[in-house]
C-alpha positions, 0 to 999 in steps of 0.5 A, a space after each residue: 516507530 523505528 525510522 527504518 521500519 516495522 517488522 511483524 514476525 509471525 512464527 510458532 517457533 519461539 526460538 526463531 521468533 525471539 531470535 529474529 526479533 532481537 536481531 532486527 531491533 539491534 539493527 534499528 528496526 521496530 519489531 513485534 512478535 506473534 506466536 500464531 496468525 490469530 494473535 497477529 490478527 487480533 492485536 497487530 495495528 497497521 503501521 507504515 512502512 512495515 513488512 510481515 515476516 511469516 511462517 508458512 506452516 503453523 497450527 490452526 491457521 497457516 501463513 497462506 490463510 493469514 495472507 488471504 485474510 489480510 487481503 480480504 481485509 484490505 491490508 496490503 502488507 509486503 509479506 516475506 514467507 519462510 518455511 522449512 517444509 512447504 509444498 510447491 503449491 503453497 509457494 505458488 499460491 503465496 506468490 500469486 497472492 502477491 508475496 514479496 519473497 519466500 525464504 527456506 529455513 535456514 536462511 542467512 541474515 543478509 538474505 532476510 535483511 535484503 528482502 526486508 529492506 526491499 519490502 520497506 521501500 515497496 511499502 513506502 511507495 505504496 503508502 505514499 500513493 494511497 495517501 495521495 489518492 485518498 487526498 485527491 478523492 477527498 478534494 474531488 468530493 468538494 467540487 460541485 457537480 459542474 466542476 466534477 464534470 469539467 475536472 474529468 474533461 480537463 484530465 481527458 485532455 480537453 482545452 477550454 474551447 472544447 469544454 465550452 462546446 461540451 458544456 454549453 458554457 462561455 469560454 470566460 466561464 470555463 476559465 473561471 471554473 478551471 481556476 476554481 478547480 485548480 484552487 480546490 485541488 490545491 494545484 497551480 497548473 495542468 501539469 501539476 493536476 495531472 501528476 497529482 491525480 495520477 491513478 485517481 479514478 473519479 467514482 461519480 
């Protein structure tokens, strides 16, 4: 895995595919090449950070169809479309589905690298956020039912006295549970808990 990032290249034009792959590897990226969408779906493995550079017009499965397939599989990968003859509606649909950019062939190396680097940074942030939320979710599941109730009250801004009134517990008991919640969630303060659990929505 390259320290810069991994670039997936999907294009049925072998000259473009191989040329771009060699150029990217020379610049320090890891790159893997696929001649069609099915080959990519069957053999590509999720890595991060990564970007997909995808031709729009391909036989059997188009770039837009591949994008939709990835969305249905939950693979939230930054996608850069490239094409020489796309219809406006194809571009609109691709961007609505979250495509990072659309490059018209022929494009300059600088255009491609600039948008690839933007995609790499987006994927780094996105993956970091997902990993954090997954960790919070796993730690949350280790809380008792009472602790889960108190956890939600704490994140909603309730203090110890308010939680005691809501739960019918003594204030000292609330303090003990609060300390246990902090310990189980691996934080040392309310501010740290709020920051750590940002964007996390308890499922139960």
